[in-house]
C-alpha angles and dihedrals in degrees: 000000000000126000117319108238115214130179117205106200121190126190136203123344096001088116086072096061113142092029104048113083095323092188088062103032102025133249098268117111120228091244090060093048091048092050090054092048091050090051091052090046092052091052094047106045093256126146104211126196117186122194133172130182137165088210121085094209092055090055090049091050091050090053091049091051090050100054095107099028106057139065099194142011125220103198131193102172093182110199090352086073092084104044116009107114089163093058090046090052090050091051090051092047092056089058095209127129115266134206111198115216133193128177094211127045099262090189091064095050138078116325094252091054093054091071119081126185089202107049095083092052095045130094087228145330126242112193139166106023098104111221091349088070087077093049091053092047093050093049092047092046094052091048093049095048092048092049094041090231097146126139 
């Protein structure tokens, strides 16, 4: 097996990590999380691409460009989680396994945040562990791809 190719896709407002509601999302900046993920990737034969946009169409375009170049998607849709049918359709069109990630526990928040348009099309959901949610998703993703245990 060659390198495992993983796309980490972040939606709206995740560029503000560390500053935006740190009691809810943690104090770690995205750059620090990404550095840790890249270190893990380098030690585990993973080719990691990280992309963030506050624009739904940009996220969709990135998915389209990645159809033939990734094995797995780690997706934190941010606010798009609750209403973006277009982003959901793009994820389905790529036909790659997805691990949904959230920094906060969306199931312990406002009613509208408890609904995700991505959970039912994801391999699994990791929620509530701040920046460590990404670490857990990357570890799980690598394990699943290596074992071929994808749905």
